C-alpha positions as CSV (number, residue, x, y, z in Angstrom):
1,M,31.7,27.1,-77.5
2,A,33.4,28.0,-74.1
3,R,31.2,30.7,-72.1
4,G,31.8,34.7,-72.5
5,R,34.1,34.0,-75.6
6,R,33.6,36.3,-78.1
7,V,31.7,35.5,-81.0
8,E,32.8,36.4,-84.3
9,I,30.4,38.1,-87.4
10,V,30.6,36.2,-90.6
11,K,29.3,36.3,-93.9
12,I,27.2,34.1,-95.2
13,V,24.7,33.5,-98.5
14,V,21.0,33.3,-97.6
15,D,18.8,32.7,-100.7
16,G,21.0,34.7,-102.7
17,A,22.0,37.6,-100.1
18,E,24.9,38.0,-97.9
19,V,24.1,38.5,-94.5
20,D,25.8,38.8,-91.1
21,A,25.8,35.7,-89.3
22,K,27.7,33.7,-86.0
23,A,28.1,30.2,-84.7
24,C,25.7,29.3,-82.2
25,T,27.0,28.9,-78.6
26,K,25.0,25.9,-77.8
27,C,24.7,23.5,-81.2
28,G,28.1,25.2,-82.7
29,E,26.3,25.6,-86.0
30,V,26.7,29.2,-87.8
31,K,23.1,31.0,-88.8
32,A,22.3,34.1,-89.9
33,L,21.7,36.8,-87.4
34,H,18.3,36.7,-87.6
35,D,17.8,33.2,-86.4
36,Y,18.9,35.0,-83.1
37,H,16.2,37.0,-80.7
38,L,17.2,40.1,-79.9
39,S,19.5,41.3,-76.9
40,K,20.4,44.6,-75.6
41,K,23.3,43.3,-73.4
42,A,25.4,41.5,-76.0
43,K,27.5,43.5,-78.3
44,D,26.4,42.6,-82.0
45,G,22.8,42.7,-80.8
46,H,21.8,39.1,-80.5
47,Q,21.8,36.3,-78.0
48,S,24.6,33.8,-78.4
49,R,21.7,30.7,-78.9
50,C,20.3,30.1,-81.3
51,R,16.3,30.5,-81.6
52,A,15.7,26.5,-82.2
53,C,18.5,26.0,-79.2
54,A,16.7,28.7,-77.2
55,R,13.1,26.8,-77.4
56,V,15.1,23.9,-76.7
57,D,16.0,25.2,-73.3
58,M,13.1,26.9,-72.6
59,R,10.6,23.7,-73.0
60,K,13.4,21.7,-70.6
61,A,13.0,24.3,-68.0
62,T,9.6,24.4,-68.2
63,E,9.4,20.5,-68.1
64,A,11.8,20.3,-65.0
65,K,9.8,23.1,-63.0
66,N,6.3,21.0,-64.1
67,P,6.9,17.3,-65.6
68,K,3.4,17.5,-66.8
69,A,4.4,20.1,-69.1
70,R,5.6,17.2,-71.3
71,R,1.9,16.3,-72.4
72,F,2.1,19.6,-74.5
73,T,5.1,18.7,-76.5
74,R,4.7,18.4,-80.2
75,W,5.4,14.6,-80.0
76,T,5.9,12.2,-82.6
77,S,6.7,8.3,-82.7
78,D,10.3,8.9,-83.5
79,R,10.5,12.0,-80.6
80,F,8.2,9.7,-78.4
81,A,10.6,6.5,-79.0
82,K,13.9,8.2,-78.1
83,Y,12.1,9.9,-74.8
84,V,11.1,6.5,-73.7
85,T,14.4,4.7,-74.2
86,K,16.4,7.7,-72.6
87,E,14.3,8.2,-70.0
88,T,14.1,4.6,-68.8
89,N,17.5,3.4,-69.7
90,G,16.4,1.3,-72.4
91,E,14.0,-0.7,-70.0
92,Y,10.8,0.5,-72.1
93,T,10.3,0.1,-75.8
94,L,7.4,2.3,-77.8
95,I,5.6,-0.7,-80.4
96,G,3.4,1.4,-81.9
97,N,2.8,4.4,-83.4
98,L,2.0,7.8,-81.7
99,T,-0.8,10.0,-83.3
100,S,-1.9,11.7,-79.7
101,V,-0.5,11.6,-76.4
102,E,-4.2,11.0,-75.4
103,K,-4.9,8.2,-77.8
104,P,-3.7,4.3,-76.1
105,I,-0.5,3.4,-77.8
106,R,1.2,-0.2,-77.3
107,M,4.1,-0.5,-75.2
108,Q,6.9,-2.8,-73.9
109,H,8.5,-3.3,-70.7
110,N,11.2,-5.4,-72.0
111,A,12.4,-6.4,-68.3
112,C,9.4,-8.4,-67.8
113,G,8.2,-8.9,-71.9
114,R,4.6,-7.5,-71.1
115,E,3.0,-5.0,-74.0
116,W,0.2,-3.5,-72.9
117,M,-2.1,-0.1,-74.2
118,Q,-1.5,3.2,-72.4
119,R,-2.0,6.5,-73.2
120,P,1.2,8.5,-73.7
121,S,0.6,11.5,-71.4
122,D,0.4,8.3,-68.7
123,F,3.5,7.4,-69.3
124,L,4.8,10.8,-69.3
125,Q,3.6,11.4,-66.0
126,G,5.9,8.6,-64.7
127,K,3.0,5.6,-65.1
128,R,4.7,2.4,-66.3
129,C,3.9,-1.4,-66.0
130,R,1.4,-2.0,-63.6
131,P,2.0,-5.5,-62.6
132,C,6.0,-4.8,-62.2
133,S,4.8,-1.4,-60.2
134,G,2.9,-3.4,-57.7
135,F,-0.1,-2.0,-59.1
136,E,-2.2,-4.7,-61.0
137,K,-5.4,-5.6,-59.9
138,K,-5.6,-8.7,-58.0
139,T,-7.8,-11.5,-59.9
140,T,-10.8,-13.8,-58.1
141,E,-8.2,-16.8,-58.4
142,Q,-5.6,-14.8,-56.6
143,F,-8.0,-14.1,-53.9
144,K,-9.0,-17.5,-53.7
145,Q,-4.9,-18.9,-53.3
146,E,-5.0,-16.4,-50.3
147,V,-8.2,-17.9,-48.5
148,R,-6.7,-21.1,-49.1
149,V,-2.8,-20.2,-47.3
150,L,-5.3,-18.8,-44.7
151,V,-7.8,-21.3,-43.9
152,G,-7.0,-24.4,-46.2
153,N,-10.4,-25.9,-47.8
154,E,-12.6,-24.9,-44.6
155,Y,-13.8,-21.5,-46.3
156,S,-14.8,-21.3,-50.4
157,V,-15.2,-18.1,-52.3
158,L,-18.6,-18.1,-54.1
159,S,-18.9,-14.5,-56.1
160,E,-16.2,-12.7,-58.0
161,Y,-13.4,-10.7,-56.5
162,I,-13.9,-7.0,-57.4
163,N,-11.2,-5.4,-54.7
164,S,-10.4,-5.6,-51.4
165,N,-12.9,-3.4,-50.1
166,A,-15.8,-4.8,-52.2
167,L,-18.2,-7.6,-50.9
168,I,-17.7,-11.1,-51.8
169,V,-19.5,-14.3,-50.8
170,M,-18.1,-16.6,-48.5
171,R,-18.9,-20.0,-47.3
172,H,-18.3,-21.9,-44.6
173,N,-17.8,-25.5,-45.6
174,T,-17.8,-27.0,-42.0
175,C,-21.6,-25.5,-41.2
176,G,-22.8,-25.0,-44.8
177,N,-23.3,-21.2,-43.5
178,E,-23.3,-18.6,-46.7
179,W,-22.4,-14.7,-46.1
180,A,-21.3,-11.4,-47.8
181,L,-18.5,-9.6,-46.1
182,V,-15.9,-6.6,-47.3
183,A,-13.1,-8.9,-49.0
184,N,-10.0,-7.6,-47.4
185,S,-12.0,-8.5,-43.7
186,F,-11.6,-12.1,-44.9
187,L,-7.9,-11.8,-45.3
188,Q,-8.0,-9.8,-41.5
189,D,-9.4,-13.0,-39.7
190,V,-13.2,-12.2,-40.1
191,R,-14.5,-15.6,-40.2
192,C,-18.3,-17.2,-40.7
193,P,-20.8,-15.3,-38.0
194,C,-22.6,-18.5,-36.9
195,C,-19.4,-20.3,-35.8
196,A,-17.3,-17.8,-34.5
197,G,-16.9,-16.6,-31.1
198,S,-14.0,-14.0,-29.9
199,K,-10.8,-14.4,-31.1
200,G,-9.6,-15.1,-27.8
201,E,-12.1,-18.2,-27.5
202,R,-10.9,-19.6,-30.9
203,R,-7.0,-19.8,-30.3
204,V,-8.2,-21.2,-27.1
205,R,-9.9,-23.7,-28.9
206,E,-7.2,-24.1,-31.8
207,F,-4.6,-24.3,-28.7
208,L,-6.2,-27.4,-27.3
209,D,-6.9,-29.2,-30.1
210,T,-3.2,-28.8,-31.2
211,R,-2.6,-30.8,-28.1
212,S,-5.8,-33.2,-28.1
213,Y,-6.9,-31.9,-24.6
214,P,-10.7,-32.5,-23.9
215,Y,-12.8,-29.6,-23.5
216,A,-16.4,-29.0,-23.6
C-alpha cells in the first residue's frame, strides 16, 4: 500500500462481535484495530502497521545496529534453516534440529561438501566453514610437508605440531642433533644450532657448493 494513502476503516467479526478494522500497510492483512499500536498522530488513533509487522521491523533494525542481537531471537529449526539459506545465498545448509542457539548443531558447506558441528550463535556472528575460511588448524603432517619443501630430508620432525608459536622437536639428520624450537622459527630459516653459522656464511657455502668451488 502506498505511503500516505488513507486507510479505510471497515467492520469485521471477531469472536462473534463486530469490531473496527483496517488493512496493515506492511502485510496487507485486514486486522482489528486492537491488533495495532496506538498512535496520537494517526486519524484513527492507531499505527498503520499491525503489531506483528512492527515487531519484525523493530527486530531487523536492532540486528542491523548490532548483529549479535540475532542470538536472542526466538529461533526454531525452520526459521534458522531459512535464515541460513537466505543469508548465504544457499551456500550453507542446516542439517540437524535446533534446540538452542548455544547447543552445537550439524551444518553443511555446500561448496566443499564438509559437515561439522557448530553453535548457531557462532554462525549468526559470521563464523563459517573453517577450512574454506583459512582458519583450519595445521596438522603435524602438513607441517612435515612444509619442512620437506624447505629442506628435503635434511631435517626430521620428532614431535607433534601444536601451533606456530609452540615448541616442536626437530632432528638434523646430517649431524644427528635433536633440539626444540618454535615451529614458526624453523619455517623462517632457523636451523640446527650446532651446525648453523650466520645466514651470510650459509648462503656463501651454498653458493660455493652449487658451483663445486673448493673451500676450507
